[in-house]
FITOR-720670 format. One record per atom (N, C-alpha, C): z, y, x; residue in one letter; atom name. Coordinates in nm, 4 decimals. Each point is the difference from the previous one (the first is absolute). Layout:
N
Z, Y, X, A, CA
...
***
This chain:
164
0.0000, -0.1177, 0.0856, M, N
0.0000, 0.1177, -0.0856, M, CA
0.0000, 0.1229, 0.0894, M, C
-0.0838, 0.0916, -0.0345, S, N
-0.0100, 0.1190, 0.0844, S, CA
0.0180, 0.1255, -0.0848, S, C
0.0145, 0.1088, 0.0694, A, N
0.0092, 0.1288, -0.0685, A, CA
-0.1295, 0.0268, -0.0757, A, C
-0.1101, -0.0555, 0.0498, Q, N
-0.1298, 0.0165, -0.0664, Q, CA
0.0032, -0.0612, -0.1407, Q, C
0.0649, -0.1166, -0.0152, D, N
0.0102, -0.0641, -0.1319, D, CA
0.0782, 0.0882, -0.0972, D, C
0.1064, 0.0584, 0.0496, I, N
0.0806, 0.0882, -0.0852, I, CA
-0.0800, 0.1236, -0.0384, I, C
-0.0701, 0.0598, 0.0959, R, N
-0.0828, 0.1170, -0.0297, R, CA
-0.1087, -0.0354, -0.1007, R, C
-0.0573, -0.1194, 0.0099, Q, N
-0.1042, -0.0413, -0.0934, Q, CA
0.0540, -0.0059, -0.1426, Q, C
0.1166, -0.0621, -0.0184, V, N
0.0588, -0.0109, -0.1338, V, CA
0.0357, 0.1382, -0.0534, V, C
0.0585, 0.0836, 0.0833, L, N
0.0331, 0.1351, -0.0447, L, CA
-0.1258, 0.0789, -0.0356, L, C
-0.1042, -0.0185, 0.0792, G, N
-0.1266, 0.0669, -0.0299, G, CA
-0.0584, -0.0445, -0.1326, G, C
0.0126, -0.1284, -0.0305, L, N
-0.0494, -0.0503, -0.1287, L, CA
0.0771, 0.0612, -0.1160, L, C
0.1287, 0.0169, 0.0171, L, N
0.0807, 0.0580, -0.1075, L, CA
-0.0160, 0.1507, -0.0094, L, C
-0.0540, 0.0617, 0.1028, Y, N
-0.0240, 0.1433, -0.0015, Y, CA
-0.1275, 0.0339, -0.0771, Y, C
-0.0968, -0.0904, 0.0011, Q, N
-0.1282, 0.0249, -0.0672, Q, CA
0.0155, -0.0213, -0.1506, Q, C
-0.0541, 0.0935, -0.0777, D, N
0.0144, -0.0059, -0.1457, D, CA
-0.0560, -0.1284, -0.0596, D, C
-0.1193, -0.0415, 0.0414, D, N
-0.0631, -0.1155, -0.0639, D, CA
0.0755, -0.1299, 0.0290, D, C
0.0424, -0.0188, 0.1235, T, N
0.0719, -0.1239, 0.0327, T, CA
0.1425, 0.0023, -0.0553, T, C
0.0636, 0.1170, -0.0029, R, N
0.1348, 0.0096, -0.0572, R, CA
-0.0036, -0.0325, -0.1481, R, C
-0.1007, 0.0545, -0.0718, E, N
-0.0116, -0.0270, -0.1427, E, CA
-0.0293, -0.1479, -0.0248, E, C
-0.0882, -0.0599, 0.0800, A, N
-0.0323, -0.1417, -0.0167, A, CA
0.1236, -0.0857, 0.0260, A, C
0.0750, 0.0322, 0.1043, F, N
0.1204, -0.0764, 0.0307, F, CA
0.1020, 0.0127, -0.1133, F, C
0.0167, 0.1208, -0.0526, A, N
0.0955, 0.0218, -0.1101, A, CA
-0.0390, -0.0828, -0.1222, A, C
-0.1261, -0.0031, -0.0320, R, N
-0.0438, -0.0783, -0.1159, R, CA
0.0240, -0.1493, 0.0220, R, C
-0.0249, -0.0470, 0.1209, L, N
0.0254, -0.1415, 0.0297, L, CA
0.1490, -0.0321, -0.0078, L, C
0.0832, 0.0906, 0.0499, V, N
0.1445, -0.0208, -0.0055, V, CA
0.0471, -0.0075, -0.1450, V, C
-0.0623, 0.0797, -0.0867, L, N
0.0391, 0.0016, -0.1411, L, CA
-0.0622, -0.1146, -0.0802, L, C
-0.0651, -0.0928, 0.0689, G, N
-0.0491, -0.1192, -0.0692, G, CA
-0.1486, -0.0037, -0.0242, G, C
-0.0732, 0.0970, 0.0485, G, N
-0.1446, -0.0017, -0.0171, G, CA
-0.0633, -0.1106, 0.0834, G, C
-0.1242, -0.0364, -0.0371, T, N
-0.0699, -0.1074, 0.0717, T, CA
-0.1150, 0.0532, 0.0839, T, C
-0.0159, 0.1283, 0.0040, G, N
-0.1073, 0.0583, 0.0783, G, CA
-0.1202, 0.0388, -0.0835, G, C
-0.0005, -0.0361, -0.1289, D, N
-0.1115, 0.0377, -0.0875, D, CA
-0.0072, 0.1520, -0.0102, D, C
-0.1179, 0.0519, 0.0199, G, N
-0.0221, 0.1433, -0.0110, G, CA
0.0411, 0.0784, 0.1234, G, C
0.0461, -0.0683, 0.1027, L, N
0.0393, 0.0690, 0.1236, L, CA
-0.1146, -0.0029, 0.1004, L, C
-0.0027, 0.0961, 0.0854, S, N
-0.1031, 0.0095, 0.1028, S, CA
0.0095, -0.1197, 0.0946, S, C
-0.1125, -0.0686, 0.0172, Q, N
-0.0037, -0.1151, 0.0916, Q, CA
0.0260, 0.0446, 0.1436, Q, C
-0.0413, 0.1207, 0.0294, K, N
0.0225, 0.0541, 0.1338, K, CA
0.1500, 0.0174, 0.0253, K, C
0.0714, 0.0541, -0.0992, A, N
0.1441, 0.0201, 0.0132, A, CA
0.0715, -0.1344, 0.0093, A, C
-0.0424, -0.0979, -0.0791, L, N
0.0615, -0.1325, 0.0049, L, CA
-0.0228, -0.0667, 0.1354, L, C
-0.1184, 0.0166, 0.0545, A, N
-0.0305, -0.0572, 0.1314, A, CA
0.0873, 0.0652, 0.1083, A, C
0.0217, 0.1322, -0.0108, K, N
0.0861, 0.0686, 0.0967, K, CA
0.1437, -0.0530, -0.0097, K, C
0.0469, -0.0176, -0.1245, L, N
0.1361, -0.0520, -0.0190, L, CA
0.0130, -0.1408, 0.0579, L, C
-0.1021, -0.0815, -0.0215, A, N
0.0016, -0.1363, 0.0548, A, CA
0.0010, 0.0044, 0.1523, A, C
-0.0751, 0.0906, 0.0585, G, N
-0.0035, 0.0134, 0.1450, G, CA
0.1342, 0.0403, 0.0590, G, C
0.0780, 0.0749, -0.0759, G, N
0.1326, 0.0422, 0.0449, G, CA
0.1097, -0.0970, -0.0407, G, C
-0.0381, -0.1091, -0.0689, G, N
0.0990, -0.0992, -0.0412, G, CA
0.0773, 0.0364, -0.1240, G, C
-0.0448, 0.1051, -0.0716, L, N
0.0727, 0.0434, -0.1197, L, CA
-0.0516, -0.0637, -0.1287, L, C
-0.1123, -0.0725, 0.0066, A, N
-0.0549, -0.0658, -0.1187, A, CA
-0.0726, -0.1270, 0.0430, A, C
-0.0046, -0.0961, -0.0926, V, N
-0.0761, -0.1241, 0.0223, V, CA
-0.0756, -0.0329, -0.1279, V, C
-0.1086, -0.0722, 0.0166, Q, N
-0.0788, -0.0420, -0.1152, Q, CA
0.0159, -0.1506, -0.0140, Q, C
0.0317, -0.0427, -0.1231, D, N
0.0082, -0.1433, -0.0278, D, CA
-0.0741, -0.0297, -0.1290, D, C
0.0194, -0.1193, -0.0577, E, N
-0.0758, -0.0400, -0.1198, E, CA
0.0184, 0.0971, -0.1166, E, C
0.1171, 0.0556, -0.0157, G, N
0.0284, 0.0888, -0.1125, G, CA
-0.0406, 0.1441, 0.0237, G, C
-0.0568, 0.0294, 0.1129, G, N
-0.0377, 0.1380, 0.0330, G, CA
0.0822, 0.0486, 0.1179, G, C
0.0172, 0.1298, 0.0059, W, N
0.0737, 0.0610, 0.1091, W, CA
0.1476, 0.0110, -0.0352, W, C
0.0840, -0.0098, 0.1021, R, N
0.1438, 0.0251, -0.0196, R, CA
0.0541, 0.0742, 0.1224, R, C
0.1037, 0.0787, -0.0267, A, N
0.0625, 0.0792, 0.1061, A, CA
0.0867, -0.0900, 0.0879, A, C
0.0150, 0.0404, 0.1242, R, N
0.0889, -0.0685, 0.0952, R, CA
0.1040, 0.0994, 0.0522, R, C
0.0980, 0.0390, -0.0842, P, N
0.1018, 0.0946, 0.0474, P, CA
0.0875, -0.0587, 0.1098, P, C
-0.0017, -0.1329, 0.0162, E, N
0.0784, -0.0609, 0.1075, E, CA
-0.0507, 0.0418, 0.1383, E, C
-0.1179, 0.0608, 0.0036, R, N
-0.0550, 0.0496, 0.1260, R, CA
0.0930, 0.1029, 0.0640, R, C
0.0689, 0.0791, -0.0839, F, N
0.0938, 0.0994, 0.0526, F, CA
0.1151, -0.0692, 0.0727, F, C
0.0534, -0.1069, -0.0594, R, N
0.1083, -0.0749, 0.0621, R, CA
-0.0466, -0.0599, 0.1326, R, C
-0.1216, -0.0525, 0.0014, E, N
-0.0547, -0.0576, 0.1230, E, CA
-0.0061, 0.1056, 0.1109, E, C
-0.0488, 0.1174, -0.0347, L, N
-0.0110, 0.1072, 0.0990, L, CA
0.1372, 0.0417, 0.0521, L, C
0.0950, 0.0123, -0.0917, L, N
0.1347, 0.0393, 0.0416, L, CA
0.0639, -0.1062, 0.0884, L, C
-0.0140, -0.1241, -0.0401, K, N
0.0607, -0.1095, 0.0755, K, CA
-0.0581, -0.0102, 0.1403, K, C
-0.1300, 0.0111, 0.0099, E, N
-0.0641, -0.0159, 0.1292, E, CA
0.0149, 0.1216, 0.0902, E, C
0.0256, 0.1152, -0.0588, S, N
0.0147, 0.1194, 0.0833, S, CA
0.1460, 0.0305, 0.0311, S, C
0.0922, -0.0732, -0.0628, A, N
0.1420, 0.0250, 0.0232, A, CA
0.0391, -0.0452, 0.1399, A, C
0.0874, 0.0777, 0.0607, E, N
0.0503, -0.0368, 0.1318, E, CA
0.1089, -0.1055, -0.0180, E, C
0.0111, -0.0917, 0.0921, P, N
0.1048, -0.1023, -0.0117, P, CA
0.1376, 0.0642, 0.0041, P, C
0.0925, -0.0612, -0.0714, A, N
0.1361, 0.0519, -0.0033, A, CA
0.0615, -0.0066, 0.1394, A, C
0.0726, 0.1030, 0.0313, A, N
0.0645, 0.0046, 0.1309, A, CA
0.1061, -0.1088, 0.0091, A, C
0.0062, -0.0636, 0.1140, E, N
0.1000, -0.1039, 0.0232, E, CA
0.1365, 0.0665, 0.0151, E, C
0.0977, -0.0475, -0.0769, L, N
0.1338, 0.0574, 0.0068, L, CA
0.0786, -0.0653, 0.1125, L, C
0.0780, 0.0818, 0.0693, D, N
0.0869, -0.0603, 0.1001, D, CA
0.1170, -0.0668, -0.0729, D, C
0.0697, -0.0921, 0.0660, P, N
0.1074, -0.0747, -0.0670, P, CA
0.1083, 0.0894, -0.0601, P, C
0.0298, 0.1113, 0.0680, E, N
0.1028, 0.0905, -0.0508, E, CA
-0.0435, 0.0653, -0.1316, E, C
-0.1247, 0.0447, -0.0057, E, N
-0.0524, 0.0623, -0.1226, E, CA
-0.0043, -0.1012, -0.1134, E, C
-0.0383, -0.1226, 0.0294, R, N
-0.0051, -0.1051, -0.1014, R, CA
0.1404, -0.0266, -0.0552, R, C
0.0996, -0.0030, 0.0896, L, N
0.1375, -0.0224, -0.0431, L, CA
0.0483, 0.1143, -0.0888, L, C
-0.0328, 0.1240, 0.0389, L, N
0.0412, 0.1147, -0.0816, L, CA
-0.0616, -0.0063, -0.1391, L, C
-0.1251, -0.0420, -0.0082, R, N
-0.0646, -0.0112, -0.1315, R, CA
0.0633, -0.1090, -0.0850, R, C
0.0619, -0.0977, 0.0652, T, N
0.0680, -0.1068, -0.0734, T, CA
0.1276, 0.0511, -0.0649, T, C
0.0758, 0.0798, 0.0729, F, N
0.1314, 0.0413, -0.0484, F, CA
0.0022, 0.1383, -0.0651, F, C
-0.0996, 0.0825, 0.0263, L, N
-0.0060, 0.1323, -0.0625, L, CA
-0.1120, 0.0014, -0.1033, L, C
0.0347, 0.0295, -0.1237, V, N
-0.0977, 0.0067, -0.1084, V, CA
0.0008, 0.1426, -0.0536, V, C
-0.1151, 0.0650, 0.0078, D, N
-0.0118, 0.1406, -0.0411, D, CA
0.1034, 0.0878, 0.0712, D, C
0.0257, -0.0318, 0.1268, G, N
0.0905, 0.0806, 0.0801, G, CA
0.1471, -0.0306, -0.0187, G, C
0.0300, -0.0938, -0.0900, R, N
0.1404, -0.0362, -0.0243, R, CA
0.0270, -0.1402, 0.0492, R, C
0.1208, -0.0212, 0.0432, L, N
0.0414, -0.1283, 0.0528, L, CA
0.0210, -0.0970, -0.1161, L, C
-0.0832, -0.1052, -0.0054, A, N
0.0112, -0.0995, -0.1070, A, CA
0.1192, -0.0914, 0.0265, A, C
0.0170, -0.0394, 0.1245, S, N
0.1147, -0.0817, 0.0395, S, CA
0.0205, 0.0176, 0.1494, S, C
0.1243, -0.0247, 0.0420, M, N
0.0319, 0.0122, 0.1418, M, CA
-0.0256, -0.1352, 0.0664, M, C
-0.0749, -0.0016, 0.1084, P, N
-0.0253, -0.1265, 0.0698, P, CA
0.1311, -0.0632, 0.0482, P, C
0.0083, -0.1310, -0.0093, M, N
0.1203, -0.0704, 0.0437, M, CA
0.0030, -0.0147, 0.1522, M, C
-0.1152, -0.0268, 0.0610, K, N
-0.0035, -0.0164, 0.1449, K, CA
0.0143, 0.1362, 0.0668, K, C
0.0820, 0.0031, 0.1033, R, N
0.0295, 0.1263, 0.0675, R, CA
-0.1246, 0.0653, 0.0575, R, C
-0.0902, -0.0794, 0.0598, E, N
-0.1202, 0.0567, 0.0622, E, CA
-0.0852, 0.0739, -0.1038, E, C
-0.0132, -0.0605, -0.1151, K, N
-0.0791, 0.0629, -0.1065, K, CA
0.0734, 0.1214, -0.0560, K, C
0.1315, -0.0142, -0.0159, R, N
0.0793, 0.1120, -0.0522, R, CA
-0.0095, 0.1198, 0.0936, R, C
0.0000, -0.0249, 0.1313, L, N
-0.0109, 0.1093, 0.0976, L, CA
-0.1322, 0.0747, -0.0139, L, C
-0.1083, -0.0720, -0.0282, V, N
-0.1300, 0.0656, -0.0192, V, CA
0.0083, 0.0956, -0.1188, V, C
0.0592, -0.0457, -0.1093, V, N
0.0137, 0.0835, -0.1204, V, CA
0.0925, 0.1176, 0.0276, V, C
0.1120, -0.0252, 0.0660, L, N
0.0950, 0.1075, 0.0278, L, CA
-0.0570, 0.1043, 0.0954, L, C
-0.0766, -0.0432, 0.0992, R, N
-0.0644, 0.0971, 0.0901, R, CA
-0.0972, 0.0895, -0.0769, R, C
-0.0699, -0.0616, -0.0940, Y, N
-0.0928, 0.0779, -0.0828, Y, CA
0.0777, 0.1028, -0.0822, Y, C
0.1080, -0.0421, -0.0617, I, N
0.0802, 0.0900, -0.0834, I, CA
0.0639, 0.1108, 0.0854, I, C
0.0382, -0.0347, 0.1230, S, N
0.0676, 0.0992, 0.0853, S, CA
-0.0898, 0.1192, 0.0320, S, C
-0.1296, -0.0175, -0.0159, R, N
-0.0930, 0.1094, 0.0316, R, CA
0.0117, 0.1195, -0.0939, R, C
0.0693, -0.0156, -0.1123, V, N
0.0160, 0.1156, -0.0894, V, CA
0.0972, 0.1021, 0.0584, V, C
0.0760, -0.0413, 0.1008, F, N
0.0966, 0.0907, 0.0627, F, CA
-0.0575, 0.0522, 0.1309, F, C
0.0021, 0.1302, 0.0157, E, N
-0.0517, 0.0646, 0.1210, E, CA
0.1003, -0.0157, 0.1135, E, C
-0.0459, -0.0422, 0.1162, P, N
0.0910, -0.0074, 0.1151, P, CA
0.0556, 0.1390, 0.0320, P, C
0.1286, 0.0051, 0.0284, G, N
0.0631, 0.1261, 0.0374, G, CA
0.0521, 0.0815, -0.1168, G, C
-0.0265, -0.0437, -0.1221, V, N
0.0455, 0.0739, -0.1182, V, CA
0.1244, -0.0688, -0.0558, V, C
0.1002, 0.0808, -0.0367, R, N
0.1239, -0.0526, -0.0609, R, CA
-0.0139, 0.0075, -0.1505, R, C
0.0414, -0.1071, -0.0681, Y, N
-0.0133, -0.0086, -0.1456, Y, CA
0.1361, -0.0239, -0.0624, Y, C
0.0209, 0.0620, -0.1167, S, N
0.1219, -0.0295, -0.0763, S, CA
-0.0176, -0.1365, -0.0655, S, C
0.1098, -0.0592, -0.0409, E, N
-0.0084, -0.1312, -0.0662, E, CA
-0.0827, 0.0091, -0.1272, E, C
0.0108, 0.1099, -0.0701, K, N
-0.0767, 0.0195, -0.1224, K, CA
-0.1502, -0.0014, 0.0310, K, C
-0.0422, 0.0685, 0.1068, D, N
-0.1415, 0.0038, 0.0365, D, CA
-0.0503, -0.1384, 0.0422, D, C
0.0843, -0.0741, 0.0715, V, N
-0.0373, -0.1360, 0.0394, V, CA
-0.0168, -0.0870, -0.1243, V, C
0.0916, 0.0123, -0.0926, N, N
-0.0067, -0.0801, -0.1225, N, CA
-0.1265, 0.0304, -0.0807, N, C
-0.0335, 0.1271, -0.0092, V, N
-0.1208, 0.0388, -0.0735, V, CA
-0.1247, -0.0592, 0.0670, V, C
-0.0061, 0.0071, 0.1322, A, N
-0.1152, -0.0540, 0.0724, A, CA
-0.0091, -0.1509, -0.0177, A, C
0.1118, -0.0685, 0.0073, L, N
-0.0012, -0.1458, -0.0105, L, CA
-0.0222, -0.0482, -0.1430, L, C
0.0424, 0.0796, -0.0978, R, N
-0.0209, -0.0376, -0.1400, R, CA
-0.1496, -0.0081, -0.0326, R, C
-0.0820, 0.0723, 0.0751, A, N
-0.1450, -0.0081, -0.0208, A, CA
-0.0519, -0.1408, 0.0318, A, C
0.0714, -0.0737, 0.0850, F, N
-0.0418, -0.1346, 0.0374, F, CA
0.0648, -0.1081, -0.0857, F, C
0.1268, 0.0217, -0.0389, H, N
0.0704, -0.1037, -0.0761, H, CA
0.1196, 0.0627, -0.0693, H, C
0.0372, -0.0541, -0.1155, D, N
0.1141, 0.0540, -0.0742, D, CA
0.1322, -0.0243, 0.0725, D, C
0.0087, -0.1077, 0.0774, D, N
0.1219, -0.0271, 0.0762, D, CA
-0.0088, 0.0719, 0.1350, D, C
0.0069, 0.1318, -0.0059, Y, N
-0.0126, 0.0822, 0.1203, Y, CA
0.1175, -0.0205, 0.0948, Y, C
0.1175, -0.0357, -0.0532, A, N
0.1167, -0.0217, 0.0863, A, CA
-0.0225, -0.1208, 0.0916, A, C
-0.0588, -0.1057, -0.0536, A, N
-0.0285, -0.1186, 0.0818, A, CA
-0.1036, 0.0349, 0.1074, A, C
-0.1017, 0.0757, -0.0380, L, N
-0.1005, 0.0416, 0.0974, L, CA
0.0630, 0.0836, 0.1111, L, C
0.0886, 0.0896, -0.0380, R, N
0.0672, 0.0850, 0.0979, R, CA
0.0826, -0.0851, 0.0968, R, C
0.0705, -0.1018, -0.0553, R, N
0.0790, -0.0901, 0.0842, R, CA
-0.0889, -0.0787, 0.0960, R, C
-0.1122, -0.0524, -0.0529, Y, N
-0.0932, -0.0738, 0.0861, Y, CA
-0.0491, 0.0888, 0.1142, Y, C
-0.0385, 0.1234, -0.0316, L, N
-0.0514, 0.0909, 0.1022, L, CA
0.1060, 0.0307, 0.1064, L, C
0.1236, 0.0167, -0.0423, I, N
0.1087, 0.0274, 0.0945, I, CA
0.0301, -0.1247, 0.0832, I, C
0.0060, -0.1167, -0.0658, D, N
0.0289, -0.1249, 0.0716, D, CA
-0.1041, -0.0312, 0.1062, D, C
-0.1232, 0.0385, -0.0237, E, N
-0.1078, -0.0277, 0.0950, E, CA
-0.0237, 0.1171, 0.0962, E, C
0.0903, 0.0959, 0.0022, D, N
-0.0071, 0.1162, 0.0898, D, CA
-0.1274, 0.0825, -0.0188, D, C
-0.0491, 0.0042, -0.1196, L, N
-0.1141, 0.0853, -0.0306, L, CA
0.0479, 0.1349, -0.0545, L, C
0.1215, -0.0003, -0.0529, L, N
0.0628, 0.1199, -0.0540, L, CA
0.1438, 0.0008, 0.0528, L, C
0.0496, 0.1172, 0.0374, S, N
0.1391, 0.0123, 0.0456, S, CA
0.0702, 0.1006, -0.0891, S, C
0.1352, -0.0090, 0.0010, R, N
0.0754, 0.0957, -0.0808, R, CA
0.1221, 0.0467, 0.0755, R, C
0.0398, 0.1204, -0.0332, G, N
0.1209, 0.0583, 0.0585, G, CA
0.0275, 0.1342, -0.0644, G, C
0.1265, 0.0272, -0.0261, D, N
0.0428, 0.1269, -0.0617, D, CA
-0.0726, 0.0273, -0.1312, D, C
-0.0260, -0.1065, -0.0776, G, N
-0.0634, 0.0164, -0.1309, G, CA
-0.1492, 0.0260, 0.0066, G, C
-0.0579, -0.0098, 0.1186, L, N
-0.1437, 0.0221, 0.0157, L, CA
-0.0681, -0.1263, 0.0532, L, C
-0.1280, -0.0101, -0.0290, Y, N
-0.0808, -0.1138, 0.0439, Y, CA
-0.1183, 0.0530, 0.0806, Y, C
-0.0456, -0.0793, 0.0966, W, N
-0.1183, 0.0354, 0.0773, W, CA
-0.0698, -0.1287, 0.0424, W, C
-0.1261, 0.0156, 0.0217, R, N
-0.0808, -0.1136, 0.0430, R, CA
0.0286, -0.0266, 0.1475, R, C
0.0321, -0.1264, 0.0294, S, N
0.0368, -0.0340, 0.1377, S, CA
-0.0861, -0.1134, 0.0569, S, C
-0.1005, -0.0413, -0.0745, G, N
-0.0856, -0.1078, 0.0497, G, CA
-0.1277, -0.0085, -0.0826, G, C
-0.0780, -0.1004, 0.0325, G, N
-0.1242, -0.0210, -0.0731, G, CA
-0.1160, 0.0710, 0.0654, G, C
-0.1191, -0.0265, -0.0490, P, N
-0.1204, 0.0597, 0.0596, P, CA
-0.0100, 0.1490, -0.0300, P, C
-0.0657, 0.0686, 0.0895, I, N
-0.0212, 0.1445, -0.0174, I, CA
-0.1490, 0.0232, -0.0152, I, C
-0.0382, 0.0641, -0.1087, D, N
-0.1400, 0.0326, -0.0236, D, CA
-0.0378, 0.1221, 0.0801, D, C
-0.1065, -0.0121, 0.0752, L, N
-0.0447, 0.1142, 0.0806, L, CA
-0.1106, 0.0736, -0.0712, L, C
***
């Protein structure tokens, strides 16, 4: 499949005679009363075929073009795949039982806190509530894994990856 094939189909739909012929075929027409030239152009672009009952539209041609021109999905690294398993629409569906997996999730969550910034407990709770309703458990996990530290009623990020 090439860009030329896509341009050909778009060109056919841009022309009044072929667009009208295609529309009539899509609506159930058999090609009677349609320009043979327009039908031949549609057939050349894969948008129509002729069989025993007359002409019929091939709207599946659009799907073929899209499928063949689509780029392959990017391969996810194991960490991204794990995050997609446990985070649904940005919220934590469940906490991983294995420590290694839990650390991946916690490192991801720790990124909401800016290094060097002090946060009140209320601000930490609000940030963590965006991930899960049990924000206290998340806060404990982050502190236990040295991703978040606390002192004098304030919290700060003390570990985890830093986005540059």
